[in-house]
C-alpha positions as CSV (number, residue, x, y, z in Angstrom):
1,X,119.4,8.4,-31.4
2,X,121.7,5.6,-30.2
3,X,125.4,6.3,-29.8
4,X,128.2,3.8,-29.9
5,X,130.4,3.3,-26.8
6,X,133.3,5.0,-28.6
7,X,131.2,8.1,-29.4
8,X,130.0,8.2,-25.8
9,X,133.6,8.0,-24.5
10,X,134.8,10.8,-26.8
11,X,131.9,13.0,-25.8
12,X,132.5,12.2,-22.1
13,X,136.2,12.9,-22.3
14,X,135.5,16.2,-24.1
15,X,133.0,17.3,-21.4
16,X,135.4,16.3,-18.6
17,X,138.2,18.4,-20.1
18,X,135.9,21.4,-20.5
19,X,134.7,21.0,-16.9
20,X,138.3,20.8,-15.6
21,X,139.5,23.8,-17.8
22,X,136.4,25.8,-16.9
23,X,135.5,26.5,-20.5
24,X,131.9,25.6,-20.1
25,X,130.5,27.2,-16.9
26,X,127.0,25.6,-17.6
27,X,128.5,22.1,-17.4
28,X,127.4,20.2,-14.3
29,X,128.6,16.8,-12.8
30,X,125.1,15.7,-13.5
31,X,125.7,15.9,-17.3
32,X,128.8,13.7,-16.9
33,X,126.9,11.3,-14.8
34,X,124.2,11.0,-17.5
35,X,126.8,10.2,-20.1
36,X,128.3,7.5,-17.8
37,X,124.9,5.9,-17.3
38,X,124.4,5.7,-21.1
39,X,127.8,4.1,-21.3
40,X,126.8,1.7,-18.5
41,X,123.8,0.5,-20.5
42,X,126.2,-0.5,-23.3
43,X,129.2,-1.9,-21.4
44,X,129.6,-1.9,-17.6
45,X,133.3,-2.5,-17.7
46,X,134.0,0.5,-19.9
47,X,131.7,2.6,-17.7
48,X,133.6,1.7,-14.6
49,X,137.0,2.3,-16.3
50,X,135.9,5.8,-17.5
51,X,134.5,6.6,-14.0
52,X,137.9,5.6,-12.5
53,X,139.7,7.9,-14.8
54,X,137.9,11.0,-13.6
55,X,139.9,13.4,-11.3
56,X,139.2,12.7,-7.6
57,X,137.1,15.8,-6.9
58,X,135.0,15.5,-10.0
59,X,134.6,11.7,-9.5
60,X,133.1,12.4,-6.0
61,X,130.7,15.0,-7.4
62,X,129.7,12.7,-10.3
63,X,129.3,9.8,-7.8
64,X,126.5,11.6,-5.8
65,X,124.6,12.2,-9.1
66,X,124.6,8.4,-9.9
67,X,121.6,6.3,-8.8
68,X,121.9,4.4,-5.5
69,X,122.1,1.0,-7.3
70,X,125.4,2.2,-9.0
71,X,127.1,2.4,-5.6
72,X,127.1,-1.4,-5.3
73,X,129.3,-1.6,-8.4
74,X,131.7,0.9,-6.8
75,X,132.1,-1.2,-3.7
76,X,133.1,-4.1,-5.9
77,X,135.4,-2.0,-8.2
78,X,137.1,0.4,-5.8
79,X,139.3,-0.3,-2.8
80,X,138.3,0.9,0.7
81,X,141.1,3.5,0.5
82,X,139.7,4.9,-2.8
83,X,136.2,4.9,-1.3
84,X,137.5,6.8,1.7
85,X,139.2,9.4,-0.5
86,X,135.9,9.9,-2.3
87,X,133.9,10.2,0.9
88,X,136.5,12.7,2.2
89,X,136.0,14.9,-0.9
90,X,132.2,15.0,-0.5
91,X,130.2,17.3,1.7
92,X,129.3,15.6,5.0
93,X,125.6,14.9,4.0
94,X,126.6,13.3,0.7
95,X,129.5,11.4,2.4
96,X,127.2,10.0,5.0
97,X,124.7,8.9,2.3
98,X,127.5,7.1,0.5
99,X,128.6,5.3,3.7
100,X,125.0,4.3,4.4
101,X,124.7,2.9,0.9
102,X,127.9,0.9,1.3
103,X,126.7,-0.3,4.7
104,X,123.6,-1.7,3.1
105,X,125.8,-3.7,0.8
106,X,128.5,-4.7,3.2
107,X,128.8,-3.4,6.8
108,X,132.5,-4.6,7.1
109,X,133.5,-2.6,4.0
110,X,131.6,0.5,5.3
111,X,133.5,0.2,8.6
112,X,136.9,-0.1,6.8
113,X,136.0,3.0,4.7
114,X,135.3,4.9,8.0
115,X,138.6,3.7,9.6
116,X,140.5,5.1,6.6
117,X,139.2,8.6,7.2
118,X,140.9,11.2,9.4
119,X,139.7,11.0,13.0
120,X,137.6,14.2,13.0
121,X,135.9,13.3,9.7
122,X,135.2,9.8,10.9
123,X,133.6,10.9,14.1
124,X,131.6,13.5,12.2
125,X,130.3,10.9,9.8
126,X,129.6,8.3,12.5
127,X,127.4,10.9,14.2
128,X,125.4,11.5,11.0
129,X,125.1,7.8,10.2
130,X,123.8,7.1,13.7
131,X,120.6,9.1,13.0
132,X,117.5,7.2,11.9
133,X,116.5,7.1,8.2
134,X,113.7,9.7,8.7
135,X,115.5,12.0,11.2
136,X,116.6,15.4,10.1
137,X,120.2,14.8,11.4
138,X,120.6,12.0,8.8
139,X,120.3,14.7,6.0
140,X,122.4,17.3,7.7
141,X,125.5,19.0,6.3
142,X,127.9,20.1,9.0
143,X,129.8,22.5,6.8
144,X,128.4,26.0,7.2
145,X,129.3,29.6,7.7
146,X,128.8,30.8,11.2
147,X,129.7,34.0,13.1
148,X,129.8,34.9,16.8
149,X,127.3,37.4,18.1
150,X,130.2,39.7,19.4
151,X,132.2,39.3,16.2
152,X,132.6,42.1,13.5
153,X,131.1,41.5,10.0
154,X,134.5,42.2,8.3
155,X,136.3,39.6,10.5
156,X,133.7,36.9,9.6
157,X,133.9,37.7,5.9
158,X,137.7,37.4,5.9
159,X,137.2,33.9,7.5
160,X,134.7,33.0,4.8
161,X,137.2,34.0,2.1
162,X,139.8,31.7,3.6
163,X,137.3,28.8,3.8
164,X,136.2,29.3,0.2
165,X,139.8,29.5,-1.0
166,X,140.6,26.2,0.8
167,X,137.4,24.7,-0.7
168,X,136.2,23.8,2.7
169,X,132.8,25.4,2.1
170,X,130.5,25.9,-0.8
171,X,126.9,26.9,-1.5
172,X,126.9,29.6,1.2
173,X,123.5,31.3,1.4
174,X,123.4,32.5,5.0
175,X,125.6,33.3,8.0
176,X,124.4,31.5,11.2
177,X,124.8,33.8,14.2
178,X,125.8,31.9,17.4
179,X,127.0,32.5,20.9
180,X,130.5,31.6,22.1
181,X,128.9,28.4,23.4
182,X,127.6,27.6,19.9
183,X,123.9,28.3,20.7
184,X,122.0,29.2,17.6
185,X,120.5,32.7,17.6
186,X,119.4,33.1,14.0
187,X,120.5,33.5,10.4
188,X,121.1,36.4,8.0
189,X,121.1,36.1,4.2
190,X,124.6,36.6,2.9
191,X,123.5,39.3,0.6
192,X,122.5,41.5,3.5
193,X,126.1,41.6,4.8
194,X,127.1,43.6,1.7
195,X,125.1,46.5,3.0
196,X,126.9,46.5,6.4
197,X,130.2,48.1,7.3
198,X,133.1,45.8,8.3
199,X,133.2,47.2,11.8
200,X,129.5,46.4,12.5
201,X,129.0,43.7,15.1
202,X,126.4,41.0,14.7
203,X,124.8,41.9,18.0
204,X,123.8,45.2,16.4
205,X,121.8,43.3,13.8
206,X,119.6,41.5,16.4
207,X,117.6,44.7,16.7
208,X,116.7,44.5,13.0
209,X,115.6,40.8,13.5
210,X,117.1,37.5,12.6
211,X,115.5,34.4,11.0
212,X,115.3,32.2,14.1
213,X,113.6,29.2,12.4
214,X,115.4,26.0,13.0
215,X,114.7,22.2,13.4
216,X,115.8,19.6,15.8
217,X,118.2,16.9,14.6
218,X,115.6,14.3,15.8
219,X,112.7,15.8,13.9
220,X,111.0,13.8,11.2
221,X,112.5,14.9,7.9
222,X,109.0,15.2,6.3
223,X,108.1,17.8,9.0
224,X,111.3,19.6,8.1
225,X,110.4,19.7,4.4
226,X,107.0,21.1,5.4
227,X,108.6,23.9,7.5
228,X,111.0,24.7,4.7
229,X,108.1,24.8,2.2
230,X,105.8,26.9,4.4
231,X,108.5,29.5,5.2
232,X,110.1,29.5,1.7
233,X,113.5,28.4,3.0
234,X,116.1,26.8,0.7
235,X,118.3,26.1,3.7
236,X,117.3,25.4,7.3
237,X,119.4,25.3,10.5
238,X,119.6,22.1,12.5
239,X,120.1,22.2,16.3
240,X,120.2,19.8,19.2
241,X,117.9,19.7,22.3
242,X,119.9,22.5,23.9
243,X,119.7,24.8,20.9
244,X,123.3,24.3,19.8
245,X,123.9,24.6,16.1
246,X,124.8,21.3,14.5
247,X,124.5,21.9,10.8
248,X,122.1,22.7,8.0
249,X,119.8,20.9,5.5
250,X,120.3,22.3,2.0
251,X,117.9,22.8,-0.8
252,X,119.1,19.8,-2.9
253,X,118.2,17.4,-0.1
254,X,114.9,19.1,0.4
255,X,114.1,18.7,-3.3
256,X,115.2,15.0,-3.2
257,X,113.0,14.3,-0.2
258,X,110.0,16.0,-1.9
259,X,110.5,13.9,-5.0
260,X,111.1,10.7,-3.1
261,X,107.9,11.2,-1.1
262,X,105.8,12.0,-4.1
263,X,107.2,9.0,-5.9
264,X,106.6,6.8,-2.9
265,X,102.9,7.9,-2.6
266,X,102.3,7.3,-6.3
267,X,103.8,3.8,-6.1
268,X,101.9,3.0,-2.9
269,X,98.6,4.1,-4.3
270,X,99.2,1.7,-7.1
271,X,100.2,-1.1,-4.7
272,X,103.9,-1.0,-5.7
273,X,106.9,-0.9,-3.4
274,X,109.0,2.1,-4.4
275,X,112.2,0.6,-2.9
276,X,111.6,-2.7,-4.6
277,X,111.2,-1.0,-8.0
278,X,114.8,0.3,-7.8
279,X,116.1,-3.3,-7.7
280,X,117.8,-4.6,-10.8
281,X,116.6,-8.2,-10.1
282,X,113.3,-8.9,-12.0
283,X,112.6,-11.7,-9.5
284,X,112.6,-9.2,-6.5
285,X,110.5,-6.7,-8.4
286,X,108.1,-9.4,-9.5
287,X,107.9,-10.8,-5.9
288,X,106.9,-7.5,-4.4
289,X,104.3,-6.8,-7.1
290,X,102.9,-10.3,-6.7
291,X,102.2,-9.7,-3.0
292,X,99.8,-6.8,-3.9
293,X,98.3,-8.7,-6.8
294,X,97.6,-11.6,-4.5
295,X,95.8,-9.3,-2.1
296,X,93.8,-7.9,-5.1
297,X,92.9,-11.4,-6.0
298,X,91.5,-12.1,-2.6
299,X,89.4,-8.9,-2.7
300,X,88.2,-9.8,-6.2
301,X,87.1,-13.2,-4.9
302,X,85.2,-11.4,-2.1
303,X,83.4,-9.3,-4.7
304,X,82.6,-12.4,-6.7
305,X,81.1,-14.1,-3.7
306,X,78.7,-11.2,-3.5
307,X,77.7,-11.7,-7.1
308,X,77.3,-15.4,-6.4
309,X,74.6,-14.6,-3.9
310,X,72.4,-13.3,-6.7
311,X,73.1,-16.0,-9.4
312,X,69.4,-16.6,-9.8
313,X,68.7,-12.9,-10.4
314,X,71.5,-12.8,-13.0
315,X,70.2,-15.9,-14.8
316,X,66.7,-14.4,-14.9
317,X,67.9,-11.1,-16.4
318,X,71.0,-11.1,-18.6
319,X,70.9,-7.2,-18.9
320,X,72.1,-7.1,-15.3
321,X,75.4,-8.8,-16.2
322,X,75.9,-6.2,-19.0
323,X,75.3,-3.2,-16.8
324,X,76.9,-4.5,-13.6
325,X,80.6,-3.5,-14.5
326,X,79.4,0.1,-15.0
327,X,78.3,0.5,-11.4
328,X,81.6,-1.0,-10.0
329,X,83.8,1.0,-12.5
330,X,82.1,4.4,-11.7
331,X,82.4,3.7,-7.9
332,X,86.0,2.7,-8.2
333,X,87.0,5.7,-10.3
334,X,85.1,8.2,-8.0
335,X,86.7,6.6,-5.0
336,X,90.2,6.9,-6.5
337,X,89.6,10.6,-7.2
338,X,88.6,11.2,-3.5
339,X,91.4,9.0,-2.2
340,X,94.1,10.6,-4.3
341,X,93.0,14.1,-3.3
342,X,92.7,13.2,0.4
343,X,96.1,11.5,0.6
344,X,97.9,14.3,-1.2
345,X,96.3,17.0,1.0
346,X,97.3,15.0,4.1
347,X,100.9,14.8,2.8
348,X,101.0,18.6,2.2
349,X,99.6,19.2,5.7
350,X,96.4,20.8,4.3
351,X,94.2,18.3,6.3
352,X,94.5,18.1,10.1
353,X,92.6,15.9,12.6
354,X,90.2,18.9,13.1
355,X,89.4,19.0,9.4
356,X,88.5,15.3,9.1
357,X,84.7,15.8,9.5
358,X,84.8,18.8,7.1
359,X,86.7,16.7,4.5
360,X,84.4,13.8,4.7
361,X,81.3,16.1,4.4
362,X,82.8,17.8,1.4
363,X,83.5,14.5,-0.4
364,X,80.1,13.1,0.3
365,X,78.4,16.2,-1.0
366,X,80.5,16.0,-4.2
367,X,79.6,12.4,-4.5
368,X,75.8,13.1,-4.2
369,X,76.1,15.8,-6.9
370,X,78.0,13.6,-9.3
371,X,76.0,10.5,-8.4
372,X,72.8,12.3,-9.2
373,X,74.0,13.5,-12.6
374,X,75.4,10.2,-13.7
375,X,72.6,8.2,-12.2
376,X,70.2,10.1,-14.4
377,X,72.4,9.6,-17.5
378,X,72.9,5.8,-17.0
379,X,69.2,5.4,-15.9
380,X,68.0,6.9,-19.3
381,X,70.6,4.8,-21.2
382,X,69.6,1.6,-19.5
383,X,65.9,2.3,-20.1
384,X,66.4,3.0,-23.8
385,X,68.9,0.2,-24.3
386,X,66.8,-2.6,-22.8
387,X,63.3,-1.0,-23.0
388,X,62.9,-1.4,-19.3
389,X,62.1,1.7,-17.3
390,X,62.5,0.0,-13.9
391,X,66.0,-1.3,-14.9
392,X,66.9,2.4,-15.4
393,X,65.6,3.1,-11.8
394,X,67.6,0.2,-10.4
395,X,71.0,1.2,-11.9
396,X,70.4,4.9,-11.1
397,X,69.7,4.2,-7.4
398,X,72.7,1.8,-7.3
399,X,74.9,4.4,-8.9
400,X,74.0,7.0,-6.3
401,X,74.6,4.6,-3.4
402,X,78.0,3.5,-4.8
403,X,79.3,7.0,-5.5
404,X,78.3,8.2,-2.0
405,X,80.0,5.1,-0.6
406,X,83.1,5.9,-2.7
407,X,83.2,9.5,-1.5
408,X,82.7,8.6,2.2
409,X,85.2,5.7,2.3
410,X,87.7,7.4,-0.1
411,X,88.1,10.2,2.5
412,X,87.6,8.0,5.6
413,X,90.1,5.2,4.9
414,X,93.2,7.4,4.7
415,X,92.1,9.3,7.8
416,X,91.6,6.1,9.8
417,X,95.0,4.7,8.6
418,X,96.7,7.9,9.7
419,X,95.1,7.6,13.1
420,X,96.5,4.1,13.3
421,X,100.1,5.4,12.4
422,X,99.9,3.7,9.0
423,X,101.0,5.4,5.8
424,X,97.6,6.4,4.2
425,X,99.0,5.8,0.8
426,X,99.7,2.1,1.6
427,X,96.8,-0.2,1.1
428,X,94.1,2.5,0.8
429,X,93.4,1.7,-2.9
430,X,93.0,-2.0,-2.2
431,X,90.6,-1.5,0.7
432,X,88.6,1.2,-1.2
433,X,88.3,-1.0,-4.4
434,X,87.0,-3.9,-2.3
435,X,84.4,-1.6,-0.6
436,X,83.1,0.0,-3.8
437,X,83.0,-3.4,-5.7
438,X,81.0,-5.1,-2.9
439,X,78.7,-2.2,-2.3
440,X,78.2,-1.6,-6.0
441,X,77.4,-5.3,-6.8
442,X,75.3,-5.8,-3.7
443,X,73.2,-2.6,-4.2
444,X,72.7,-3.2,-7.9
445,X,71.8,-6.9,-7.7
446,X,69.9,-6.5,-4.4
447,X,67.7,-3.7,-5.8
448,X,67.2,-5.7,-9.1
449,X,66.0,-8.7,-7.0
450,X,63.5,-6.5,-5.1
451,X,62.2,-4.3,-7.9
452,X,62.5,-6.4,-11.0
453,X,61.8,-10.0,-9.9
């Protein structure tokens, strides 16, 4: 059901008031962001005006729930002082993301925003922004609850209460135990502290064992996600090369990265650029899609050249033209199945370099099994359809050959691309389709020339 801008405004203002008054504990900034996006689709000016009306803290929380492309409008609508106030309200990881998004739009404005921040906050954010896009440090939040190894539990909990009261810390899951020189020793779930007396020192807990898993700020973020997933960790500590505690990566960022990676793989397998699809310009989206379509056109021409080699065969037997797409289609679909499974398992870390031969062997065996079944089926259909037993033999043999090729190259191509430090999801489908089309047409028409003519 479509709502008018006035109805959306009334609903928005009601929810904002409920959130401020605390009447609806289930209400989340995401809900307010969704209403604003609906309003944006109707009238961008009203959307910006309603966003500007939000209380500062709520506005910052809603801001991080809005899509990246919305940040460009904020740069045009808000002053650098206002953007700095928003960044100062956010947790460091979200503030760093906001500054990066502004930097992509206008580096000078991003620098002005940083200069309007308090010195300590500015230095902190500049450090986070300096990390590469795929480095763990870029996703790190520096706000955390830590305690010294020689400190009493009661003393640290009193400090936590002060931090929570001052709203300097939220989403506390663990206490990170460190030395006086800030070296990370391990973490303890916050709930475990309830069982301890206030006079117990953290050094006494080492005997019971700490969770010592951490990642380096320079580690690839995808490796970090894999570690968090393998060890069922919603939050993971980040350290430097000397083992000093720098911050933590929280579950919301981990989930976002998992979703982003899965979306990127899906787009790449389809020959679509995931970043380009977020653009609002139809020209830019069309341009990136056209590049892959152009590559597909070249591969289709290559397949057509193979068909052209057997033009005499095709003219002699029209039935070949009728059956030819079946061979190519089955090979393409079988190859896509293998390719998708292989790429996904590689992304999840289920396939290592040592497993390559095993993976290829498995996929070839599956291809032989399926190839034999469907070869028999299509062979009988072709025989009955055109009353030519040998035509059934030709298409059956071609089907087996193409499905084995699809299984072999469907697993081999992503493994080779990974060895060459190329994302296996990028370009794999185009290469595979070319191989299965050429092999399918060549084997079918080649065997027809030998057997039938």
